[in-house]
N, C-alpha and C positions, 0 to 999 in steps of 0.2 A: 503494500499500499504505500503511494506516495505521502511524503511528509507535507503537513500543511504549510503554506506559504506565510512566512512572517509579514505582518502588516507593513514593517519597515521597507520591505522589498518593493511592494507595489507603490507606497508612497514616494520612495526614492526615484523609481523609474518614471513615476508621473512628474516630479520636478524636473528631472533630466529632460523628459520629452517637452515639457512647457519651455524650458530655456531654449532648447534647439529650434522649437517652433517660433519662438520670439525672433531668434536670429534669421530664421528663413523668411520671416515677414518684415525684416527690417532693411529696406534698401540702402540706407545710409550706411549701416555697418558693413554691407556687403561691398558697397562703393570704397569704403575705407580699405578693405582686404585687396581689393583690385589696385588701388593706389600704392599700397605696400608692395605688391608684386611688380608694379611698374617701376617703383623706386629701386628695388633690389635688382631687377633685370638691367636698368639703366646703368646702375653702378657696376655690375658684372661685365657689361659690354665695354665699359671703359677701363677695365683691368682692375677693379676693386673686388672686395670679398665682403661676405656676411659674417659678423660677429654676433654670438647669442649668449646670453647669460640669464640666470635665475637661480632661486634657492630651493632646496627641498624637491618637491614634485617638479617645480619649474626648472630646476637643474637637469632632472631627467628628461623634460621636454626639450631643453635647450640641446642636449645630446641627440635626441630623436630627430630634431628639426635639421641639425647639421648633417646627421647621417642620410637624411632624405636627399639633400643637396649633393653630397659627395658620391653616394651611391645612385640611387634612382627612386622615383616614386610611381609614376604611371607608365613610364616607358624607357627604353634603354637610350643613353645618351652620354656624351663625354661628362666627367665630373664637373660640378660647380662649386666654386670655392666658398666654403663655409667652416666656421670654426666655434665649437662650444668653449666657453671660458670656464667650464665646470670640471674639466676632466684631468688637469695636471695636479695631482696631489702634492707634489713638491713645491709648486708654485703657490698654490693656495695655503698650505700650511706654513711655509716661510713667510708669506706676505701677512697672514693672519698673526704669526708669532712675532714678527718684527714691528709691524705696524698698527694691526688691528683687523679683525674681520670685516669692517666696513670698507677696507681698501682692497679686498681680494679681486674685485673685478675692474676697479678704477686703474690700478697698476697694469693690468693686463691691456686694457684699453689704450693707455698712454704708450704702452711698449710695443703693441701689435697693430693698434689701429693707424690708418693713414687718411688724410683727407680725401673724400670721396668714397670711402668705404661705408657700410651700413651696420649700425649696432641695433639689434632687436633685444629689447629689455622685457623681461618677463617678471611680473609681480602680481599676484592675485589680489593682494591688498592695496597695491600702489604706493606702499609706504616703506619698502625694504631700503634701508639705509645704504647698503653696499650697491644696489642696483640704481639708486639716485645719484649717488657719487659717480658711478660709472656713466651715466647719462650726462652729467656736468663735464666730466672729462672728454667724452666723445664730442660734445658740442664745441668744446675749446679746440679740439683738434681738427675740426672740420668734418668729422664723421656724422653721417645722417642718422638721426635717431628715430627709431620706431618702437612701439610699445604694445604689449598684451597685458591687460589687467581685468579687473571686474567691475561690477556696478557700484561698489561702495564709495563712500565720500573720499577715501584716500587716493582715488584715481586722479584727483585735481593735480597732485604733485607731478604726476607722469604727463598729464595733458599739457602743462607748461614747457615740457622739456622735449617732447616728441612731434615730429613733423606729422606723423599719422599715428593715432592711438586706437586700438581695437578694445572695446569695453564688452566683455561677455556679459550677456544679460542675466547675471545672478549675483548673489553675494555670498553664496555657498562654495567653499574653497574647492571642494571635490568637483563640483558641476562646472565652475570655472575652468578648472584644469581640462575638463573633458571638451569644452567648447575651444579652448586654447589650441588642442591638437587638431580639432576639426577645422579651426580657422588656419592653423600652420599648413595643414595638408591643401587647403584651397589656395593659399599663397604660393606654396612650393609648385603645385600643379600648374598655375598660371605662369610662374617664371619658367618652368621647363617648356611650356608652350611657347613663351615668347622667345626664349633663347634657341629653341630648336623647332621652328615651325614646319619643316620639312619632315621631320620625324614623328611629329605629334599625331595620335589617331583622332579620328572624328570624335567630337564631343557626344557622349552617351546621352541617348533620350531620358528626359526626366520621367520619373514614375516607375 
């Protein structure tokens, strides 16, 4: 006999679906994702790269996103230059030990970022001190700033720092993270199609 489904499961899936439906019904948010893709593709065409950073689950998302660009998402193509700033344990622990954890991304942006590169900052709250410091360093160095955050009030700090900011329509961390990966897949797929139009398959039919 099947075990009964806990009410939490149904409730969580309902909240998750509602957030995704809100994104699907929001043309402004979708236009933001398209603008992000255009920005990244333009930078890569000019010889630039994408840097990505976040904490916790957003650190995992950073690595996931960079992996989609370096490997592939929707179809085979040459690798696209993307780097997660969350993977070098020696850099992160040395910087955290010598300067403080709030500097772990800023130092990497200053050392690795070049004018014309793109920095995608991920913070579900919008208030992560190390992410905000990295955004400030990126802006100082001529790196184009993009952001993923949630719908909470903390997003205002990122909004003032980013050329384009995607705000997932939720204040629940886990659901924000789900939508961040959905958004990242959209952005990556658009960049792939922009960079390799001759290789891109037809757009699948909706539904």
